[in-house]
N, CA and C atoms as an extended XYZ file, in Angstrom:
219
Properties=species:S:1:pos:R:3:atomname:S:1:resname:S:1:resid:I:1 pbc="F F F"
N       123.609      112.085       86.583 N   SER     1
C       124.797      112.595       86.830 CA  SER     1
C       125.739      111.645       87.612 C   SER     1
N       126.772      111.793       87.033 N   TRP     2
C       127.913      110.840       87.887 CA  TRP     2
C       128.807      111.912       88.507 C   TRP     2
N       129.191      111.668       89.898 N   GLY     3
C       130.243      112.529       90.499 CA  GLY     3
C       130.186      112.324       91.780 C   GLY     3
N       131.016      113.224       92.518 N   ASP     4
C       131.219      112.948       94.046 CA  ASP     4
C       129.771      113.973       94.572 C   ASP     4
N       129.169      113.328       95.294 N   PHE     5
C       127.650      113.937       95.757 CA  PHE     5
C       128.357      114.983       96.782 C   PHE     5
N       129.241      115.142       97.306 N   ARG     6
C       129.811      115.840       98.381 CA  ARG     6
C       129.950      117.422       97.428 C   ARG     6
N       130.193      117.410       96.477 N   THR     7
C       130.471      118.679       95.606 CA  THR     7
C       129.234      118.902       94.533 C   THR     7
N       128.340      117.998       94.545 N   PHE     8
C       127.142      118.249       93.538 CA  PHE     8
C       126.130      119.121       94.325 C   PHE     8
N       125.637      120.013       93.594 N   ASP     9
C       124.615      120.828       94.266 CA  ASP     9
C       123.022      120.284       93.793 C   ASP     9
N       122.423      119.784       94.833 N   LEU    10
C       121.192      119.093       94.862 CA  LEU    10
C       119.878      120.135       94.609 C   LEU    10
N       120.224      121.446       94.873 N   ALA    11
C       119.086      122.272       94.966 CA  ALA    11
C       118.193      122.458       93.835 C   ALA    11
N       118.651      122.413       92.389 N   PRO    12
C       117.828      122.470       91.215 CA  PRO    12
C       117.049      121.369       90.993 C   PRO    12
N       117.084      120.178       91.388 N   TYR    13
C       116.597      119.243       91.242 CA  TYR    13
C       115.177      118.832       91.732 C   TYR    13
N       114.235      118.184       91.221 N   ASP    14
C       112.993      117.781       91.870 CA  ASP    14
C       113.187      116.202       92.270 C   ASP    14
N       114.029      115.608       91.652 N   VAL    15
C       114.200      114.303       92.115 CA  VAL    15
C       115.694      114.119       92.279 C   VAL    15
N       116.085      113.227       93.377 N   ALA    16
C       117.489      113.013       93.321 CA  ALA    16
C       117.565      111.356       93.572 C   ALA    16
N       118.332      110.626       92.935 N   TYR    17
C       118.350      109.294       92.900 CA  TYR    17
C       119.999      108.633       93.468 C   TYR    17
N       119.955      107.934       94.292 N   ALA    18
C       121.195      107.489       94.656 CA  ALA    18
C       121.388      106.021       94.745 C   ALA    18
N       122.323      105.514       94.311 N   TYR    19
C       122.649      104.143       94.294 CA  TYR    19
C       124.286      103.893       94.794 C   TYR    19
N       124.209      103.826       96.057 N   LEU    20
C       125.478      103.835       96.859 CA  LEU    20
C       125.681      102.732       97.750 C   LEU    20
N       126.741      102.512       98.511 N   SER    21
C       126.756      101.848       99.694 CA  SER    21
C       126.167      102.323      100.646 C   SER    21
N       126.019      101.366      101.750 N   PRO    22
C       125.209      102.034      102.997 CA  PRO    22
C       126.201      102.866      103.710 C   PRO    22
N       127.455      103.020      103.501 N   LEU    23
C       128.502      104.034      104.263 CA  LEU    23
C       128.266      105.578      104.173 C   LEU    23
N       127.989      106.087      103.105 N   PRO    24
C       127.853      107.417      102.796 CA  PRO    24
C       126.484      107.711      102.885 C   PRO    24
N       125.362      107.040      103.299 N   MET    25
C       124.173      107.521      103.331 CA  MET    25
C       123.488      108.450      104.237 C   MET    25
N       124.204      108.339      105.509 N   ALA    26
C       123.878      109.372      106.447 CA  ALA    26
C       124.045      110.975      105.863 C   ALA    26
N       125.312      111.058      105.431 N   ALA    27
C       126.144      112.151      104.792 CA  ALA    27
C       125.201      112.698      103.655 C   ALA    27
N       124.807      111.930      103.012 N   LEU    28
C       124.021      112.100      101.484 CA  LEU    28
C       122.838      112.640      102.254 C   LEU    28
N       121.998      112.030      102.877 N   TRP    29
C       120.795      112.533      103.594 CA  TRP    29
C       120.762      113.799      104.092 C   TRP    29
N       121.847      113.896      105.007 N   HIS    30
C       121.970      115.448      105.724 CA  HIS    30
C       122.304      116.481      104.452 C   HIS    30
N       122.798      116.407      103.555 N   LYS    31
C       123.060      117.360      102.329 CA  LYS    31
C       121.933      117.246      101.667 C   LYS    31
N       121.219      116.217      101.175 N   ALA    32
C       119.892      116.430      100.609 CA  ALA    32
C       118.839      117.352      101.412 C   ALA    32
N       118.800      117.141      102.601 N   ARG    33
C       117.995      117.967      103.571 CA  ARG    33
C       118.381      119.223      103.741 C   ARG    33
N       119.431      119.504      103.578 N   ARG    34
C       119.864      120.867      103.360 CA  ARG    34
C       119.573      121.692      102.350 C   ARG    34
N       119.834      120.949      100.905 N   GLU    35
C       119.767      121.766       99.816 CA  GLU    35
C       118.493      121.370       99.004 C   GLU    35
N       117.828      120.301       99.142 N   MET    36
C       116.552      120.063       98.281 CA  MET    36
C       115.429      120.816       98.806 C   MET    36
N       114.710      121.421       97.657 N   ARG    37
C       113.574      122.053       97.997 CA  ARG    37
C       112.399      121.139       98.582 C   ARG    37
N       111.337      122.090       99.287 N   PRO    38
C       110.197      121.379       99.968 CA  PRO    38
C       109.566      120.730       98.699 C   PRO    38
N       109.322      119.465       99.283 N   GLY    39
C       108.260      119.005       97.846 CA  GLY    39
C       109.179      118.010       97.031 C   GLY    39
N       110.406      118.058       96.894 N   SER    40
C       111.141      117.238       96.098 CA  SER    40
C       111.458      115.986       96.726 C   SER    40
N       111.873      115.009       95.848 N   ILE    41
C       111.973      113.626       96.128 CA  ILE    41
C       113.310      113.151       96.315 C   ILE    41
N       113.588      112.561       97.355 N   PHE    42
C       115.009      111.714       97.469 CA  PHE    42
C       114.745      110.287       97.226 C   PHE    42
N       115.403      109.525       96.153 N   VAL    43
C       115.451      108.286       96.175 CA  VAL    43
C       116.701      107.263       96.363 C   VAL    43
N       116.569      106.378       97.074 N   SER    44
C       117.694      105.532       97.379 CA  SER    44
C       117.370      104.262       96.862 C   SER    44
N       118.414      103.609       96.211 N   ASN    45
C       118.161      102.198       95.461 CA  ASN    45
C       119.080      101.350       96.571 C   ASN    45
N       118.090      100.403       97.250 N   SER    46
C       118.310       99.358       97.967 CA  SER    46
C       118.944       99.742       99.352 C   SER    46
N       119.715      100.810       99.563 N   PHE    47
C       119.982      101.239      100.880 CA  PHE    47
C       119.501      102.402      101.817 C   PHE    47
N       118.827      102.101      102.876 N   GLY    48
C       118.178      103.170      103.525 CA  GLY    48
C       119.038      104.101      104.236 C   GLY    48
N       118.400      104.912      104.781 N   VAL    49
C       119.098      106.303      105.569 CA  VAL    49
C       119.224      105.356      106.910 C   VAL    49
N       120.167      105.411      107.769 N   PRO    50
C       120.321      105.081      109.180 CA  PRO    50
C       119.336      105.994      109.843 C   PRO    50
N       118.505      105.418      110.691 N   GLY    51
C       117.531      106.224      111.710 CA  GLY    51
C       116.571      106.893      110.975 C   GLY    51
N       116.192      106.867      109.703 N   VAL    52
C       115.149      107.581      108.881 CA  VAL    52
C       114.185      106.477      108.258 C   VAL    52
N       113.040      106.606      108.700 N   THR    53
C       112.123      105.778      107.872 CA  THR    53
C       111.683      106.209      106.641 C   THR    53
N       111.746      105.500      105.419 N   PRO    54
C       111.317      106.129      104.290 CA  PRO    54
C       109.696      106.208      104.198 C   PRO    54
N       109.472      107.201      103.301 N   GLN    55
C       107.961      107.384      103.201 CA  GLN    55
C       107.391      106.418      102.364 C   GLN    55
N       108.095      105.906      101.550 N   HIS    56
C       107.464      104.697      100.614 CA  HIS    56
C       108.719      103.894      100.293 C   HIS    56
N       108.363      102.399      100.294 N   SER    57
C       109.512      101.561       99.701 CA  SER    57
C       108.731      100.670       98.758 C   SER    57
N       109.492      100.705       97.448 N   LEU    58
C       108.697       99.992       96.436 CA  LEU    58
C       109.928       98.769       95.988 C   LEU    58
N       109.450       97.449       96.339 N   GLU    59
C       110.159       96.268       95.577 CA  GLU    59
C       110.173       96.183       94.249 C   GLU    59
N       111.303       96.020       93.821 N   LEU    60
C       111.408       95.828       92.287 CA  LEU    60
C       111.123       94.523       91.847 C   LEU    60
N       111.071       94.063       90.560 N   SER    61
C       111.004       92.656       90.381 CA  SER    61
C       112.379       92.562       89.540 C   SER    61
N       113.528       92.961       90.019 N   ASP    62
C       114.790       92.857       89.199 CA  ASP    62
C       115.617       91.588       89.742 C   ASP    62
N       116.659       91.104       89.191 N   PHE    63
C       117.304       89.947       89.609 CA  PHE    63
C       117.864       90.069       91.086 C   PHE    63
N       117.877       91.141       91.597 N   GLY    64
C       118.752       91.280       92.840 CA  GLY    64
C       117.592       91.725       93.871 C   GLY    64
N       116.361       91.668       93.693 N   GLY    65
C       115.444       92.127       94.602 CA  GLY    65
C       115.619       93.385       95.235 C   GLY    65
N       116.033       94.247       94.372 N   SER    66
C       116.097       95.596       94.776 CA  SER    66
C       114.953       96.585       95.485 C   SER    66
N       115.064       97.252       96.551 N   VAL    67
C       114.015       98.156       96.918 CA  VAL    67
C       114.405       99.518       96.790 C   VAL    67
N       113.390      100.385       96.302 N   LEU    68
C       113.543      101.848       96.173 CA  LEU    68
C       112.930      102.472       97.308 C   LEU    68
N       113.804      103.211       98.223 N   HIS    69
C       113.410      103.795       99.295 CA  HIS    69
C       113.284      105.360       99.092 C   HIS    69
N       112.070      106.074       99.189 N   LEU    70
C       111.511      107.425       98.573 CA  LEU    70
C       111.152      108.160       99.944 C   LEU    70
N       111.698      109.348      100.005 N   TRP    71
C       111.539      110.454      100.932 CA  TRP    71
C       111.080      111.894      100.111 C   TRP    71
N       109.865      112.271      100.388 N   ARG    72
C       109.523      113.536      100.118 CA  ARG    72
C       110.308      114.657      101.165 C   ARG    72
N       110.919      115.678      100.596 N   MET    73
C       111.473      116.834      101.428 CA  MET    73
C       110.603      117.625      101.894 C   MET    73
């Protein structure tokens, strides 16, 4: 779904995927921690969360050398 993450309720989802700039990642992380259920998965394409180590990082074989960062809530 496209839209403003600040107004989007993450609670009903088992997986949330973000492909944003590094700037909003801390705010999105705090929102995901508040709203997502235990066991759900937060995925960020290419940009980490400042000060939070991902539980898994997967390098993609795409043209940009992207990395998916994953956290289980």
